[in-house]
C-alpha positions in Angstrom: 231.9 -122.7 -45.5 228.1 -122.0 -45.1 226.7 -122.6 -41.7 222.9 -122.4 -41.0 222.1 -120.3 -38.0 218.7 -120.6 -36.4 219.0 -119.3 -32.9 220.7 -116.5 -31.0 222.9 -119.1 -29.4 224.1 -120.3 -32.8 224.9 -116.8 -33.8 226.9 -116.3 -30.6 228.8 -119.5 -31.2 229.8 -118.5 -34.7 230.9 -115.1 -33.6 233.0 -116.6 -30.8 234.5 -119.2 -33.1 235.4 -116.5 -35.7 237.0 -114.3 -33.1 239.0 -117.2 -31.6 240.1 -118.2 -35.1 241.6 -114.7 -35.4 243.2 -115.3 -32.0 241.6 -112.1 -30.6 240.7 -111.6 -26.9 237.2 -110.5 -26.4 238.0 -107.0 -25.1 240.6 -106.4 -27.8 238.2 -107.6 -30.5 235.4 -105.4 -29.2 237.6 -102.3 -29.2 238.8 -103.0 -32.8 235.2 -103.6 -33.9 233.8 -100.4 -32.3 231.4 -102.2 -29.9 231.6 -102.5 -26.2 233.1 -105.6 -24.6 229.7 -106.1 -22.8 227.9 -106.1 -26.1 230.4 -108.7 -27.6 230.1 -110.8 -24.4 226.3 -110.7 -24.6 226.3 -111.5 -28.3 228.6 -114.5 -27.8 226.5 -115.7 -24.9 223.6 -116.0 -27.4 221.3 -113.5 -25.7 218.4 -112.5 -27.8 217.6 -108.8 -28.5 221.0 -107.5 -29.5 221.1 -104.4 -31.8 221.1 -105.4 -35.4 223.5 -102.6 -36.5 226.0 -103.7 -33.9 225.6 -107.4 -34.9 226.3 -106.5 -38.6 229.3 -104.4 -37.5 230.7 -107.4 -35.7 230.0 -109.7 -38.7 231.8 -107.3 -41.1 234.8 -107.1 -38.7 235.1 -110.8 -38.5 234.5 -111.5 -42.2 231.1 -113.2 -41.6 228.8 -112.8 -44.5 225.1 -112.6 -44.0 222.7 -113.7 -46.8 219.1 -114.7 -47.2 217.7 -117.5 -49.2 214.3 -116.4 -50.5 211.8 -117.3 -53.1 212.1 -115.9 -56.6 209.1 -113.7 -56.0 210.6 -112.3 -52.8 213.9 -111.6 -54.6 212.1 -109.8 -57.4 210.2 -107.6 -54.9 213.4 -106.9 -53.0 215.1 -105.8 -56.2 212.2 -103.5 -57.0 212.5 -102.0 -53.6 216.2 -101.4 -54.1 215.6 -99.5 -57.4 215.6 -95.7 -57.0 212.0 -94.4 -57.2 211.2 -91.5 -59.4 211.2 -88.3 -57.5 207.8 -87.1 -56.6 207.1 -83.5 -56.9 205.2 -82.3 -53.9 202.5 -79.8 -54.4 202.7 -76.7 -52.3 199.6 -76.0 -50.4 198.2 -72.6 -50.9 197.4 -70.5 -47.9 193.7 -70.3 -47.1 192.3 -67.0 -48.1 191.7 -64.7 -45.2 188.3 -63.3 -45.1 187.9 -59.5 -44.9 184.7 -58.1 -43.5 
């Protein structure tokens, strides 16, 4: 089921609901996810400013998928950014000639 999340509080509520659906205690869940129980508590409380990498780690552990609905142009630009860029050869700088007097 898709649920639109617009606020940190809504993100916290969905994390808490998913954890409880798995019948996990907060401290046990945090340990299994590789985050601190303080982080998980802060996240579930809906506090803004949590670390994105930790949030994504919690989402993965709870089976929460994150997606973005964007315009076609934004999707095309994203795809272009994801393509490997041709390797650029860097020119070596030549040492400045030393003057001899």
